[in-house]
C-alpha positions in Angstrom: -4.5 -2.0 2.6 -3.6 -1.2 6.2 -2.5 -4.1 8.4 -2.6 -4.1 12.2 -0.8 -6.9 14.1 -2.3 -8.0 17.3 1.2 -8.7 18.5 1.7 -5.0 18.8 -0.1 -4.9 22.1 2.3 -7.5 23.6 5.3 -5.8 21.9 4.5 -2.5 23.5 4.5 -4.1 26.9 7.9 -5.8 26.2 9.5 -2.8 24.5 12.0 -1.2 26.8 11.4 -3.8 29.5 14.5 -4.5 31.6 15.3 -8.1 32.5 15.6 -8.2 36.3 18.7 -10.4 36.7 20.6 -9.6 33.5 19.7 -6.0 33.4 19.3 -6.1 29.6 16.7 -3.9 28.0 14.6 -5.5 25.3 14.8 -3.7 22.0 11.8 -3.0 19.8 12.6 -5.6 17.1 13.1 -8.4 19.6 10.0 -7.4 21.5 7.9 -7.6 18.3 9.4 -11.0 17.4 8.6 -12.4 20.9 5.1 -11.2 20.6 4.6 -12.7 17.2 5.9 -16.1 18.4 3.4 -15.9 21.4 0.5 -15.3 19.0 1.7 -18.0 16.6 1.8 -20.5 19.5 -1.7 -19.5 20.6 -3.1 -19.9 17.1 -1.4 -23.3 16.8 -3.1 -24.5 19.9 -6.5 -23.3 18.6 -5.7 -25.1 15.4 -4.8 -28.3 17.3 -7.6 -28.2 19.8 -10.4 -27.7 17.3 -10.0 -31.1 15.5 -9.6 -32.9 18.8 -12.8 -31.4 20.2 -14.8 -31.8 17.1 -13.7 -35.4 16.4 -14.9 -36.3 19.9 -18.1 -34.4 19.3 -18.7 -36.1 16.0 -18.1 -39.6 17.4 -20.5 -39.0 20.3 -23.1 -37.2 18.2 -23.1 -39.9 15.5 -23.4 -42.5 18.2 -26.4 -40.9 19.7 -28.0 -40.4 16.3 -27.5 -44.1 15.6 -28.6 -45.2 19.1 -25.1 -46.1 20.3 -22.9 -45.0 23.2 -19.8 -43.9 21.4 -16.5 -43.5 23.2 -16.9 -44.4 26.9 -13.6 -46.1 27.9 -10.9 -43.4 27.5 -11.1 -40.4 29.8 -14.0 -41.3 31.9 -17.7 -42.0 31.3 -18.0 -39.7 28.2 -14.6 -40.6 26.6 -13.1 -37.1 26.8 -9.6 -38.4 25.9 -10.6 -40.4 22.9 -9.1 -37.9 20.4 -5.8 -38.0 22.3 -5.8 -41.8 22.2 -6.5 -41.7 18.5 -3.5 -39.4 18.0 -1.2 -41.6 20.0 -2.3 -44.6 17.9 -1.7 -42.8 14.6 1.8 -41.7 15.6 2.7 -45.3 16.2 1.5 -46.4 12.8 4.0 -46.9 9.9 4.2 -44.0 7.4 3.8 -45.8 4.0 4.5 -44.4 0.5 3.4 -46.4 -2.6 6.4 -47.4 -4.8 4.7 -45.9 -7.9 3.9 -42.6 -6.1 5.7 -39.3 -6.5 7.3 -39.3 -3.1 7.9 -35.5 -2.8 4.4 -34.5 -3.8 2.9 -37.4 -1.8 4.6 -36.3 1.4 4.0 -32.6 0.9 0.3 -32.7 0.1 -0.9 -33.1 3.8 1.2 -30.2 4.9 -0.3 -27.9 2.2 -3.8 -28.8 3.4 -2.9 -28.1 7.1 -1.0 -24.9 6.4 -3.9 -23.4 4.4 -6.3 -24.0 7.2 -3.9 -22.7 9.8 -3.1 -19.6 7.9 -6.8 -18.7 7.7 -6.9 -18.4 11.5 -4.5 -15.4 11.4 -7.3 -13.3 9.8 -10.1 -14.6 12.1 -11.0 -12.3 15.1 -12.0 -14.2 18.2 -13.1 -11.1 20.1 -12.8 -7.3 20.0 -9.2 -6.7 18.9 -8.2 -10.3 19.3 -6.9 -11.1 15.8 -3.4 -11.9 14.6 -3.6 -9.7 11.4 -6.4 -7.1 11.2 -6.5 -6.2 7.5 -8.9 -4.0 5.7 -9.6 -6.8 3.2 -9.2 -9.6 5.8 -12.4 -11.4 4.7 -11.3 -12.1 1.2 -7.7 -12.8 2.1 -9.0 -15.4 4.5 -11.3 -17.0 1.9 -8.4 -16.9 -0.6 -6.1 -18.7 1.9 -8.8 -21.3 2.6 -9.1 -22.0 -1.1 -5.5 -23.1 -1.3 -6.5 -26.3 0.4 -7.6 -27.7 -3.0 -4.0 -27.7 -4.2 -3.0 -30.1 -1.5 -5.9 -32.4 -2.4 -5.0 -32.4 -6.1 -1.4 -33.1 -5.2 -2.5 -36.0 -3.0 -4.7 -37.5 -5.7 -2.2 -37.0 -8.5 0.9 -38.2 -6.7 -0.6 -41.4 -5.1 -0.3 -43.4 -8.3 -3.9 -44.8 -7.9 -6.9 -44.2 -10.1 -9.2 -44.0 -7.1 -7.1 -41.3 -5.5 -6.9 -39.4 -8.9 -10.7 -39.6 -9.3 -11.2 -38.3 -5.8 -8.8 -35.4 -6.3 -10.4 -34.3 -9.6 -13.9 -34.5 -8.0 -12.8 -32.4 -5.1 -11.1 -29.8 -7.4 -14.3 -29.4 -9.4 -16.5 -29.3 -6.3 -14.4 -26.8 -4.3 -13.7 -24.4 -7.3 -17.4 -24.4 -8.1 -18.7 -23.8 -4.6 -16.2 -21.0 -4.0 -18.2 -18.8 -6.4 -21.5 -18.7 -4.3 -19.4 -18.7 -1.1 -17.7 -15.4 -2.1 -21.0 -13.9 -3.4 -22.8 -14.7 -0.2 -20.0 -13.3 1.8 -20.3 -10.0 -0.2 -23.9 -9.5 0.9 -23.2 -8.5 4.6 -20.2 -6.6 3.3 -22.5 -4.5 1.2 -24.6 -3.7 4.3 -21.5 -3.0 6.4 -19.4 -1.2 3.9 -16.2 -2.8 5.1 -14.2 -6.0 4.5 -12.5 -5.8 7.9 -13.9 -8.7 10.0 -13.2 -6.8 13.2 -15.3 -3.8 12.1 -18.1 -6.0 10.8 -18.3 -7.7 14.2 -18.2 -4.3 16.1 -21.2 -3.1 14.0 -23.5 -5.8 15.4 -23.4 -4.9 19.1 -26.4 -4.0 21.3 -29.0 -6.8 20.8 -29.7 -9.6 18.4 -31.8 -7.4 16.2 -28.6 -5.7 15.2 -27.1 -8.9 13.7 -26.7 -8.7 10.0 -28.8 -11.8 9.6 -31.8 -9.6 10.5 -30.6 -6.5 8.6 -32.9 -7.2 5.6 -34.6 -10.2 3.9 -31.6 -10.8 1.6 -29.1 -11.2 4.3 -31.5 -13.5 6.2 -31.6 -15.9 3.2 -27.9 -15.4 2.4 -27.0 -16.9 5.8 -28.5 -20.2 5.0 -27.0 -20.3 1.5 -23.6 -19.4 2.9 -23.8 -22.2 5.4 -24.7 -24.7 2.7 -21.9 -23.8 0.4 -19.5 -23.6 3.3 -20.4 -27.1 4.3 -19.8 -28.2 0.7 -16.4 -26.4 0.6 -15.3 -28.4 3.7 -16.1 -31.7 1.9 -18.8 -32.6 4.4 -21.7 -34.9 3.8 -23.9 -34.9 1.8 -21.2 -33.2 -0.4 -18.3 -35.6 0.5 -18.0 -37.1 -3.0 -14.2 -36.8 -2.9 -13.9 -39.6 -0.4 -17.0 -41.7 -1.2 -16.2 -45.1 0.4 -18.7 -46.9 -1.8 -17.2 -45.6 -5.0 -13.6 -44.6 -4.5 -12.4 -46.7 -1.5 -11.3 -43.6 0.3 -10.9 -40.9 -2.3 -7.8 -38.8 -2.5 -6.4 -40.1 0.8 -6.7 -43.8 0.0 -3.0 -44.4 0.0 -2.2 -42.4 3.1 -1.7 -43.9 6.6 -0.6 -42.8 10.0 -0.1 -39.2 10.8 -0.2 -38.0 7.2 -3.7 -39.4 6.9 -4.7 -37.5 10.1 -3.4 -34.2 8.7 -6.1 -34.2 6.1 -8.8 -34.5 8.8 -7.0 -31.9 11.0 -7.3 -29.5 8.1 -10.9 -30.4 7.5 -12.1 -29.9 11.0 -10.1 -26.7 11.4 -11.6 -25.4 8.2 -15.1 -26.2 9.5 -14.5 -24.0 12.5 -13.0 -21.3 10.4 -15.9 -21.0 7.9 -18.4 -21.3 10.8 -16.5 -18.5 12.6 -16.8 -16.4 9.5 -20.5 -17.1 9.3 -20.9 -16.1 13.0 -19.1 -12.8 12.4 -20.9 -11.9 9.1 -24.4 -12.9 10.2 -24.7 -13.8 13.9 -23.0 -10.9 15.7 -19.6 -12.4 16.2 -18.5 -12.0 19.8 -21.7 -10.1 20.9 -24.2 -12.0 23.0 -27.3 -10.4 21.5 -28.6 -9.5 25.0 -29.3 -5.8 25.2 -28.0 -5.0 28.7 -25.1 -7.5 28.7 -23.5 -6.2 25.5 -23.6 -2.7 26.8 -21.9 -3.7 30.0 -19.2 -5.6 28.1 -18.6 -2.5 25.9 -18.2 -0.4 29.0 -15.7 -2.9 30.4 -13.7 -2.7 27.2 -13.8 1.1 27.3 -12.6 1.1 30.9 -9.8 -1.3 30.0 -8.8 1.0 27.1 -8.7 4.0 29.5 -5.9 2.4 31.5 -2.4 3.0 30.2 -1.4 -0.6 30.9 -3.0 -4.0 31.3 -6.6 -4.0 32.6 -8.4 -7.0 34.0 -11.8 -5.5 33.1 -11.0 -5.2 29.4 -9.3 -8.6 29.3 -12.3 -10.2 31.0 -14.7 -8.6 28.5 -12.7 -10.0 25.6 -12.5 -13.4 27.2 -16.3 -13.5 27.5 -16.5 -12.3 23.8 -14.2 -15.1 22.8 -16.3 -17.7 24.6 -19.4 -16.4 22.9 -17.8 -16.4 19.5 -16.4 -20.0 20.0 -19.9 -21.1 21.2 -21.6 -19.8 18.1 -19.0 -21.3 15.7 -19.1 -24.6 17.6 -22.9 -24.7 17.4 -22.7 -24.3 13.6 -20.1 -27.1 13.4 -22.4 -29.3 15.4 -25.1 -28.6 12.7 -22.7 -29.7 10.0 -22.0 -32.9 12.0 -25.8 -33.4 12.5 -26.4 -33.0 8.7 -23.7 -35.5 7.9 -25.3 -38.3 9.9 -28.8 -37.5 8.8 -28.9 -36.9 5.1 -27.7 -39.4 2.4 -24.8 -38.7 0.1 -25.5 -37.1 -3.2 -24.2 -38.2 -6.6 -21.5 -36.1 -8.2 -23.8 -34.8 -10.9 -26.4 -33.8 -8.3 -23.7 -31.9 -6.4 -22.6 -29.9 -9.4 -26.2 -29.3 -10.5 -27.0 -28.0 -7.1 -24.2 -25.5 -7.3 -24.4 -24.3 -10.9 -28.1 -24.4 -11.5 -29.4 -23.3 -8.1 -26.9 -21.9 -5.6 -25.1 -19.6 -8.0 -28.3 -18.0 -9.4 -29.8 -17.7 -5.9 -26.6 -16.0 -4.5 -26.5 -13.6 -7.5 -30.1 -12.7 -6.9 -29.5 -12.1 -3.2 -26.5 -10.0 -3.9 -28.5 -7.9 -6.4 -31.3 -7.5 -3.9 -28.8 -6.4 -1.2 -27.5 -3.7 -3.5 -30.9 -2.5 -4.5 -32.4 -2.6 -1.0 -30.9 0.7 0.3 -32.0 2.4 -3.0 -35.6 1.3 -2.5 -35.5 2.5 1.1 -34.2 5.9 0.0 -37.0 6.3 -2.5 -39.7 5.2 -0.1 -38.6 6.4 3.3 -35.7 8.8 2.6 -33.5 6.5 4.8 -30.9 4.0 3.6 -31.5 1.6 6.4 -34.3 0.6 8.7 -31.9 0.7 11.7 -31.9 3.8 13.9 -28.3 4.8 12.9 -25.9 4.1 10.1 -23.6 1.2 10.7 -20.4 3.2 10.1 -21.4 5.5 13.0 -21.1 2.6 15.5 -17.5 1.8 14.4 -16.6 5.5 14.4 -17.9 6.1 17.9 -16.1 3.0 19.2 -12.8 4.0 17.7 -13.2 7.6 18.9 -14.0 6.5 22.4 -10.9 4.2 22.5 -8.7 7.0 21.1 -10.0 9.5 23.7 -9.4 7.2 26.7 -6.0 5.9 25.5 -4.4 9.3 25.3 -5.0 12.6 27.1 -5.8 15.6 25.0 -2.7 17.4 23.9 -3.0 21.0 22.8 -2.1 21.4 19.2 -1.1 24.7 17.7 -3.1 25.2 14.6 -1.3 26.6 11.6 -2.0 30.2 10.5 -4.1 29.8 7.3 -4.5 33.6 6.8 -3.4 35.0 3.5 -0.3 37.2 3.6 1.0 39.3 0.8 4.2 37.8 -0.6 7.3 39.7 0.3 9.1 41.5 -2.5 12.1 39.6 -3.8 15.4 41.5 -3.0 18.4 40.9 -5.2 21.9 40.6 -3.8 23.1 44.0 -5.1 20.2 45.7 -3.5 21.1 44.2 -0.1 24.7 45.3 -0.4 23.6 48.9 -1.4 21.2 49.1 1.6 23.9 47.9 4.0 26.3 50.5 2.6 23.8 53.3 3.0 23.1 52.3 6.6 26.8 52.3 7.3 27.3 55.8 5.9 24.4 57.1 8.0 26.0 55.7 11.1 29.2 57.5 10.3 27.4 60.8 9.9 25.6 60.4 13.3 29.0 59.8 15.0 30.4 62.9 13.5 
């Protein structure tokens, strides 16, 4: 597995840079460390801003659905600063721990939930080349990291010393582990079409126009998008699948005994996970950072190529990536809004209905879609002598993009090709033969002098 760090671009700019006043040249190791810290800070801000924005969106959206106004007092007419006010209020609240609880596990569980959601952002590309860690199997590493959230929830339910919290934790463990199966299978369907697990490459394959999005690649990927979105909603504990925190049955579920900031950490992880899975859905099915407009996508690709042609920083390539990041965030946010809309529209299911929906319907449907996605190219080869209905293979798009960037980044350097012609091996000469030959040459020289 090859791993590319996005911090390398900043590290290359800092490597060998001389501090003006001190005159100290930054070494390679320190430059890479500074670049990694910068990217970690940027990802942390994304992780912190997502819950604040989506909490406000859910409060306003639910209010409009229920014919209310929602937040209107803090931050102007629309209550823009309501999430900030909620955070300040939670910081001031007392951090309580039940006497019968396991204090260490009880205090550690919220951090496990937050860290699993935060770590998933390191594999999520926000635009062309804008990813903290670009791994060849980045998709499944990201899904594996997201699945670690269930450990924090089990720890919270087990360590609280409350039967309601324990029931909520066990429900969530059964639900998340069950829904991870169709989630991974549905994620495999566009991977079969793309032939890559690298999220950056999958996003680059869908440029041009919206017809190139994997959602419209074949009938199986079209249906797989909706199944993926349903199981992703269930994996984020969103209604109608929020049985782990059913207020009417379990008081508050696994976080019943939590208060203050530790209580808010669970919801920070939940809203961040919502954006993460919606971002994955937008990359796998909806074109990622591509707009889907025929002329605009071509112009943005030209700006990226022009930026790659320059040896240093280019405002054109940076602007194209900023537009791509805005497009990607808009698509993911629209999917998050659909999750919020569904929560305040549909009633909550029973726990047996949730498990039946997964095991009896979603798992067989996802397996059928995966089988159809595998057989689809074979059917096309037998009927049309082509493996796809698209004008060119998907791998050709990534290969052309990588080749163009490589050509513009470095000037052609003449390379001396090795001589592959076959030569007869020289006869081995032993040491006595060499001495005898040198002696003969010496005697001949003596005769010539005489």
